[in-house]
N, C-alpha and C positions, 0 to 999 in steps of 0.2 A: 342402667336401671332400666333402659328403653329396650335392650337384649332381651331382658327376663320377660316385659310385657309383650313383647312381640312372640316370643317363645309361650306364654302363656295364651294368647289367642291363638296360637296354631293349634296349640293341645286342644283347646276348648272348642275350634272349629271342627278337627277331627273326631272329637267325640260326638260334636252334633250330628255331623254325616253319618255316623255310626247309627245313633238314635232314629235319624230321619229314616234311614235304610230300613229298619226295623219296622217302623211305622207304615212304611211302604208295602213291605211284605205283607203285613198286617192286612192293610187295604184292598190288596190284590187278594189275598184268600178269603176277603170278606164278599168281597166283588165275586170271586169265583162259586163261591157258596150260595151267594143269591142268585147268580145268573145260571146255574146248574152247570159252569164248566170246570174243567181240570185246575187245581192249583198248582200242578207240577211246574210250570214256569214261572212262578211267584217269585222265587230267590233271584233269578236272572234278570225278571223286569226290575226288580228293587235296584240290584246293580248297574242295572242300564240306565236308569234315572238318577241314581245317588249323586253322580256331578253336575247336576242341573236342577238346582231348586225348584225353578218355573216349571219344568217339566216333571219334577217330582210333586210339586203342589197338584199339578194337573190330574197326575196318575192317582193321586190319593182322593181326590173329589169324584172319581169314577163310581158310579152307583148300578147304572143299568146299563144294556147293551146300546141303546140308544146314545148314552153319553160317549160310550167308546166311539161308536160309530159317528159321532159329531166332534172327536179329539182331533188335535192338531196333527199335521201329518208327521211333525217331530215325535209325537208322541205313539203314533202308530209305527214309525221305523224303529223307536225302543222297544217296544212290545213283540211286533211281529216276527222279529229276528228269534225272539226267545221261543216261540209258540211255533216257529216253524222248525227248529232243531230236531 
């Protein structure tokens, strides 16, 4: 029974990660539209933050360029490598 519960929890976690990645990409696209920047790197950004819920939450909360400028160094690293490609 424990194995079934553990397997179920892993499947649920993987599904949630995919859902959050979609939310993250949508948030990025909204940020891009609001701030007149290209949405092209949004899928890369969503992938970069997908494994870190705190980083993803921070990315999804960005609304203005000032928010981005005041973001953590970790978030800048996750975003900047996508923009520079």
